[in-house]
BATI-102615 format. One line per field, with one value per residue (C-alpha): residue number from 1; x, y, z; residue in one letter. Coordinates in Angstrom, 2 decimals. Example, Ala and Ser with C-alpha at 12.3 -4.5 7.8 and 13.67 -1.06 7.14 Angstrom:
// BATI-102615
bamar [1;2]
xx [12.30;13.67]
yy [-4.50;-1.06]
zz [7.80;7.14]
finu [A;S]
***
This chain:
// BATI-102615
bamar [1;2;3;4;5;6;7;8;9;10;11;12;13;14;15;16;17;18;19;20;21;22;23;24;25;26;27;28;29;30;31;32;33;34;35;36;37;38;39;40;41;42;43;44;45;46;47;48;49;50;51;52;53;54;55;56;57;58;59;60;61;62;63;64;65;66;67;68;69;70;71;72;73;74;75;76;77;78;79;80;81;82;83;84;85;86;87;88;89;90;91;92;93;94;95;96;97;98;99;100;101;102;103;104;105;106;107;108;109;110;111;112;113;114;115;116;117;118;119;120;121;122;123;124;125;126;127;128;129;130;131;132;133;134;135;136;137;138;139;140;141;142;143;144;145;146;147;148;149;150;151;152;153;154;155;156;157;158;159;160;161;162;163;164;165;166;167;168;169;170;171;172;173;174;175;176;177;178;179;180;181;182;183;184;185;186;187;188;189;190;191;192;193;194;195;196;197;198;199;200;201;202;203;204;205;206;207;208;209;210;211;212;213;214;215;216;217;218;219;220;221;222;223;224;225;226;227;228;229;230;231;232;233;234;235;236;237;238;239;240;241;242;243;244;245;246;247;248;249;250;251;252;253;254;255;256;257;258;259;260;261;262;263;264;265;266;267;268;269;270;271;272;273;274;275;276;277;278;279;280;281;282;283;284;285;286;287;288;289;290;291;292;293;294;295;296;297;298;299;300;301;302;303;304;305;306;307;308;309;310;311;312;313;314;315;316;317;318;319;320;321;322;323;324;325;326;327;328;329;330;331;332;333;334;335;336;337;338;339;340;341;342;343;344;345;346;347;348;349;350;351;352;353;354;355;356;357;358;359;360;361;362;363;364;365;366;367;368;369;370;371;372;373;374;375;376;377;378;379;380;381;382;383;384;385;386;387;388;389;390;391]
xx [91.09;93.31;96.48;95.26;94.58;98.07;99.82;98.16;98.96;102.54;103.16;101.65;103.81;107.01;106.51;105.70;109.30;109.36;105.93;107.04;110.24;108.59;105.94;108.35;106.16;107.11;106.15;103.07;102.19;102.47;100.33;97.56;97.52;97.48;94.60;92.71;93.16;91.68;88.65;88.04;88.11;85.91;83.30;83.34;83.37;79.90;78.52;79.82;78.27;74.86;75.38;76.11;72.63;71.24;74.01;75.95;79.55;80.88;79.59;80.64;84.12;84.68;83.47;85.84;88.77;88.22;87.84;90.91;93.01;92.02;93.20;96.70;98.06;95.85;97.91;101.15;99.69;98.67;102.05;104.48;102.66;100.29;102.68;100.04;99.57;95.80;95.56;97.69;95.48;92.34;93.84;94.79;91.18;89.91;92.61;91.46;87.78;88.21;90.46;87.74;85.29;87.59;88.33;84.65;83.51;86.43;86.16;82.41;82.91;85.65;83.50;80.65;82.88;84.09;80.46;79.79;82.15;85.38;87.32;89.35;90.54;91.23;94.89;95.57;93.66;95.68;98.78;97.67;97.44;100.99;102.14;100.54;102.30;105.60;104.97;103.91;106.95;109.29;107.88;108.44;111.98;112.77;111.19;113.19;116.39;115.90;114.68;111.03;108.89;106.28;103.32;104.42;105.06;101.73;99.88;101.46;100.66;97.04;96.73;98.10;95.70;92.77;93.83;93.91;90.42;89.11;90.66;89.37;85.86;85.37;85.74;84.26;80.84;77.96;76.61;74.55;75.64;73.67;70.56;70.84;69.05;66.45;68.85;71.85;73.90;72.58;75.84;79.17;80.97;82.29;80.82;81.78;84.64;85.08;86.30;89.89;90.08;88.98;91.59;94.28;93.03;93.29;96.86;97.94;96.57;97.86;101.34;100.72;99.24;101.96;104.73;103.04;103.13;106.24;108.74;110.06;110.15;112.16;114.68;115.29;115.00;116.48;118.60;119.93;118.99;118.35;114.78;115.42;117.11;114.17;111.75;113.83;113.82;110.06;109.75;111.81;109.46;106.48;108.15;108.65;105.06;103.76;105.72;104.55;100.93;101.13;102.71;100.66;97.98;100.53;102.36;99.18;98.23;101.63;102.18;98.73;97.17;98.15;101.84;102.01;100.35;102.84;105.77;104.25;103.96;107.51;108.80;107.22;108.64;112.12;112.47;111.38;113.39;116.53;115.82;115.19;118.26;120.72;119.52;121.45;120.07;121.16;119.87;116.61;116.01;116.64;114.45;111.64;111.82;111.12;108.25;106.81;107.03;105.29;102.32;101.78;99.31;97.76;94.59;93.76;94.38;92.22;89.39;89.20;89.31;86.41;84.47;84.94;83.67;80.69;77.86;76.22;76.86;80.43;79.88;78.77;81.57;84.22;82.67;82.82;86.46;87.50;85.77;87.79;90.93;90.80;90.17;93.63;95.06;93.71;94.47;98.06;99.78;98.41;98.96;102.60;102.86;101.53;103.86;106.77;106.14;106.42;109.17;110.76;109.95;112.18;110.50;107.03;107.66;108.27;104.47;104.46;107.01;104.75;101.77;103.68;104.47;100.81;99.74;102.17;100.90;97.25;97.67;96.06;92.67;92.93;91.19;93.35;92.13;91.02;93.33;92.08;94.65;92.47;89.30;88.84;86.58;84.37;83.81;82.86;80.39;78.87;78.32;76.62;74.32;73.51;72.52;70.33;68.63;67.95;66.39]
yy [103.49;102.20;102.96;106.46;107.11;105.83;108.06;111.15;110.16;109.24;112.65;114.34;112.38;112.85;116.63;117.13;118.07;120.75;122.09;122.12;124.03;126.47;127.45;127.41;124.97;123.23;119.58;120.78;123.13;120.33;118.23;120.84;120.27;116.50;116.90;118.92;116.01;113.73;115.98;116.16;112.37;111.79;114.17;112.77;109.04;108.76;111.24;109.04;105.98;107.65;108.78;105.20;104.21;106.33;106.37;103.58;102.96;103.87;107.44;108.09;106.62;108.70;111.87;111.21;110.61;113.82;115.89;114.21;115.02;118.67;118.91;117.50;120.69;122.80;121.67;122.64;125.98;126.80;125.80;127.15;130.00;131.48;130.52;130.85;128.23;128.75;128.12;124.98;123.66;124.35;122.58;119.61;119.46;119.24;116.70;114.48;114.94;113.86;110.96;109.79;109.60;107.26;105.15;104.39;104.09;101.91;99.56;99.26;98.47;95.91;94.12;94.02;92.50;89.89;89.06;88.61;85.60;87.20;85.70;87.52;90.95;93.05;92.13;92.81;96.09;97.28;96.16;98.43;101.30;100.60;100.51;103.91;105.32;104.03;105.66;108.96;109.13;108.15;110.85;113.44;112.21;112.52;115.96;117.22;115.90;117.74;120.90;120.87;123.07;121.29;123.05;122.00;118.44;118.03;119.56;117.02;114.20;115.36;115.53;112.02;110.71;112.33;110.34;107.17;107.98;108.40;105.09;103.20;104.60;102.50;99.24;100.22;98.60;100.67;98.60;99.38;98.17;95.23;96.16;95.77;92.77;93.21;91.55;93.69;95.26;98.71;100.00;100.40;99.86;96.35;94.03;90.75;88.93;91.78;94.18;92.81;92.58;96.19;97.19;95.40;97.10;100.48;99.78;98.36;101.24;103.69;102.39;102.61;106.10;107.46;106.11;107.33;110.97;111.08;108.73;111.33;113.98;111.62;111.03;114.75;116.08;113.18;111.14;114.25;113.19;115.61;116.00;113.88;111.16;111.24;110.74;107.77;106.31;106.65;105.00;102.05;101.69;101.70;99.16;96.63;97.15;96.58;93.35;92.12;92.70;91.02;87.96;88.05;85.54;82.80;83.58;83.33;80.08;78.59;79.89;80.77;84.16;84.29;83.60;86.14;88.75;88.08;88.40;91.56;93.32;92.36;93.55;96.98;97.32;96.05;98.10;101.40;100.75;100.36;103.63;105.58;104.26;104.48;107.88;107.43;107.39;103.81;102.36;104.28;103.00;99.39;99.90;101.43;98.48;96.18;98.44;98.29;94.50;94.46;96.68;95.07;92.35;93.69;94.96;91.88;89.49;91.42;92.08;88.40;87.38;89.74;88.07;84.64;85.95;87.65;85.37;85.44;89.06;89.30;92.59;94.42;92.82;93.93;97.40;97.76;96.64;98.80;101.87;101.64;100.71;103.67;105.92;104.83;105.52;109.07;109.85;108.55;111.36;114.35;112.55;111.90;115.57;116.72;114.39;115.44;119.07;118.22;115.58;115.36;113.17;110.26;110.05;110.33;107.42;105.07;104.99;103.28;100.75;99.97;99.61;97.04;95.04;95.19;93.81;90.91;90.18;90.26;87.94;85.08;86.73;85.94;82.70;80.45;79.84;83.42;83.92;83.96;81.40;78.80;79.69;78.98;80.80;77.71;77.95;81.60;80.76;78.02;80.55;82.92;80.15;79.16;82.74;82.86;79.61;80.95;84.10]
zz [83.83;86.64;84.67;83.80;87.48;88.27;85.73;87.16;90.74;89.83;88.26;91.32;93.75;91.75;91.51;95.21;96.16;93.46;94.44;98.09;97.30;94.85;97.41;100.35;102.27;105.49;105.95;107.81;104.96;102.44;104.77;104.38;100.62;101.15;103.57;100.95;98.57;101.27;101.75;98.01;97.70;100.74;99.32;95.78;96.63;98.23;95.71;92.89;94.54;94.51;90.92;89.85;91.01;88.16;85.54;83.88;84.94;81.49;81.48;85.08;84.50;81.37;83.08;85.97;83.62;81.66;84.84;86.38;83.31;83.60;87.22;86.54;84.88;87.16;90.16;88.40;87.34;90.91;92.37;89.78;88.03;90.59;93.37;96.09;98.78;98.83;95.09;95.42;98.23;96.17;93.15;95.36;96.54;92.94;92.09;94.96;94.10;90.48;91.50;93.88;90.98;89.04;92.13;92.77;89.16;87.98;90.97;90.47;86.81;87.52;90.11;87.59;84.91;87.39;88.15;84.44;84.47;83.27;86.17;88.85;87.73;90.82;91.23;87.56;87.73;90.70;88.85;86.03;88.52;89.68;86.06;85.58;88.66;87.29;83.91;85.49;87.78;84.95;82.67;85.37;86.00;82.29;82.07;85.04;83.54;80.24;81.99;80.84;83.14;85.33;83.70;80.20;81.37;83.12;80.17;77.83;80.27;80.51;76.72;76.38;79.03;77.23;74.17;76.29;77.56;74.01;72.93;75.99;75.60;72.46;74.36;77.72;78.04;79.43;82.33;85.39;88.84;90.20;92.15;95.90;97.39;100.18;102.66;101.69;104.46;105.35;106.75;105.00;108.30;108.99;111.58;113.20;111.50;109.03;111.74;111.95;108.14;107.87;110.45;108.46;105.30;107.01;108.13;104.77;102.73;105.34;104.47;100.72;100.83;103.10;100.90;97.74;98.86;101.07;99.41;96.96;99.70;101.93;99.15;98.68;102.22;104.21;101.77;100.00;96.46;93.59;92.39;89.29;91.37;93.79;90.91;89.70;93.22;93.43;90.01;91.29;94.25;91.86;89.54;92.33;93.51;90.00;89.53;92.93;91.98;88.61;90.25;93.43;92.45;91.81;95.04;97.12;95.42;96.27;99.82;101.09;101.82;105.49;104.85;102.04;104.24;107.05;104.65;103.16;106.51;107.48;104.12;104.64;108.15;107.23;104.06;105.54;108.69;106.56;104.74;107.95;109.78;106.86;105.53;102.26;98.71;97.76;101.04;100.71;97.17;98.28;101.33;99.28;96.89;99.85;100.88;97.35;97.40;100.78;99.92;96.50;97.49;100.69;99.04;96.88;99.79;102.25;99.80;98.89;102.55;103.19;100.40;102.02;105.37;103.79;105.03;101.63;100.61;99.37;97.56;100.71;102.73;100.26;100.17;103.96;104.16;101.22;102.68;105.89;103.92;101.55;104.53;105.74;102.27;102.38;106.02;105.94;103.97;105.92;109.25;108.35;107.37;110.73;112.64;110.43;111.29;114.97;115.04;111.58;108.58;109.63;113.03;111.50;109.12;112.04;112.27;108.87;110.17;113.12;110.77;108.70;111.84;112.87;109.49;109.86;113.37;112.25;109.26;111.25;110.65;106.93;106.00;103.83;100.30;99.79;96.85;93.32;92.44;94.15;92.26;88.57;86.15;86.06;89.82;89.46;86.72;88.90;91.67;89.26;87.98;91.55;92.35;89.22;90.20;93.69;92.28]
finu [M;Y;A;L;D;G;V;G;F;G;S;W;A;A;Y;L;P;I;Y;K;A;R;L;G;L;S;D;G;G;L;G;M;A;L;F;A;L;V;V;G;S;L;I;S;M;P;T;T;G;R;L;L;A;R;R;N;T;R;S;V;S;L;F;G;C;V;A;F;C;A;T;I;P;L;V;S;F;A;A;T;T;I;G;A;T;S;A;F;V;A;A;A;F;L;F;G;A;T;K;G;I;I;D;V;A;A;N;T;H;A;I;G;V;E;G;D;G;A;G;P;L;M;S;T;C;H;G;G;W;S;L;G;V;L;V;G;A;S;L;V;A;G;A;I;R;I;G;L;P;P;L;A;T;T;T;L;I;A;A;G;L;L;G;V;T;A;A;A;S;R;A;L;V;A;R;Q;P;A;A;A;S;P;T;A;R;R;S;V;W;P;R;G;R;L;V;P;L;A;A;L;G;F;L;G;L;F;C;E;G;S;M;G;D;W;A;A;V;F;L;T;D;V;A;G;A;S;T;S;A;A;A;I;G;F;A;A;Y;S;L;V;M;M;C;G;R;F;G;G;D;R;L;V;A;R;L;G;A;S;R;V;L;T;A;S;G;L;S;V;A;T;G;L;G;I;A;I;V;A;R;T;Y;P;A;A;V;V;G;F;A;L;V;G;L;G;V;A;N;L;V;P;I;L;F;R;A;A;G;R;D;A;D;G;D;S;G;A;A;I;A;S;V;S;T;V;G;Y;L;G;F;L;I;G;P;P;L;I;G;A;L;S;Q;A;A;G;L;S;S;A;L;W;L;V;V;L;S;G;L;A;V;A;A;G;S;R;F;V;V;E;G;A;G;V;G;T;E;S;S;R;T;L;E;E;R;I;H;A;C;E;S;T;V]
***
């Protein structure tokens, strides 16, 4: 499910320069479409959460995947065939809404599987999303190079993802989310020690979301790359992020969560700073690789730190931090678009550089030992048995 989500998002991000040029959009105009995606996600996420209280995670996940696949070619059809900005914005809204369904349902399912004693999965799952983004961007780059139209490409991608959904449905277990305890947190907003972690989550996912939607545009509009070269550059960024996530657990176990978070924030700031100052394609690709390495492990580190500071309710703590964090992921792209309209894309992206520096400076709020590399499956099972005994 994570990889499917990533493929769809990767194809969207890689095609943004073409959609922008075909519709004749300014950076501010593209920001309107990105904002529509935000609104769609913000509407569907809480709705999906309420739906999961009545439906099993399997049915909701599969519904989200099928609907998401349908919106992938719809975006291309609105941008390249209808050619109307209003239609493109509406399609972006639906794209964001269906993506929000998968985000909530897949995370809920993954947390449930972890609770069943399968061991830590979140880092691997997010690595699967990065792998999907890489595949989606690479498919678009290849399609552009051979001259395949965007609508044909996205239709083929959607058909392939529907096949993936059908194959995955056979192994996806139908399970209900755990019932809330009487002492569960009543608010999704963080409190106490979770406030700085939520702020770091907002900044970290602000960086990731902004780069996801504006990296390819930067390569074409600022670095002067062709659309196919921009797609390749974005794929390189996604590749480094994926490798960083698959190796993140070992790195945290060796160096500690706080040190890795500090290095991650500095990597984001340094890499993007190089790209902005140099303004050349090779420098931008190298810089974006450093950014991908930096954002790779922000989410797993912060979510696990929230779980350690949970005061007995790790699920609610992770939910509160992730809610604020994903808000940053969704707000970042349209905010960069608005700033770009006023001051230029290069100037707007300095906000991402500052966010990376802020993450590095705030790493002291992460409690050491929060990484999954320090917790074995046996320890997780012991916690589950202890909870059962208490009940």
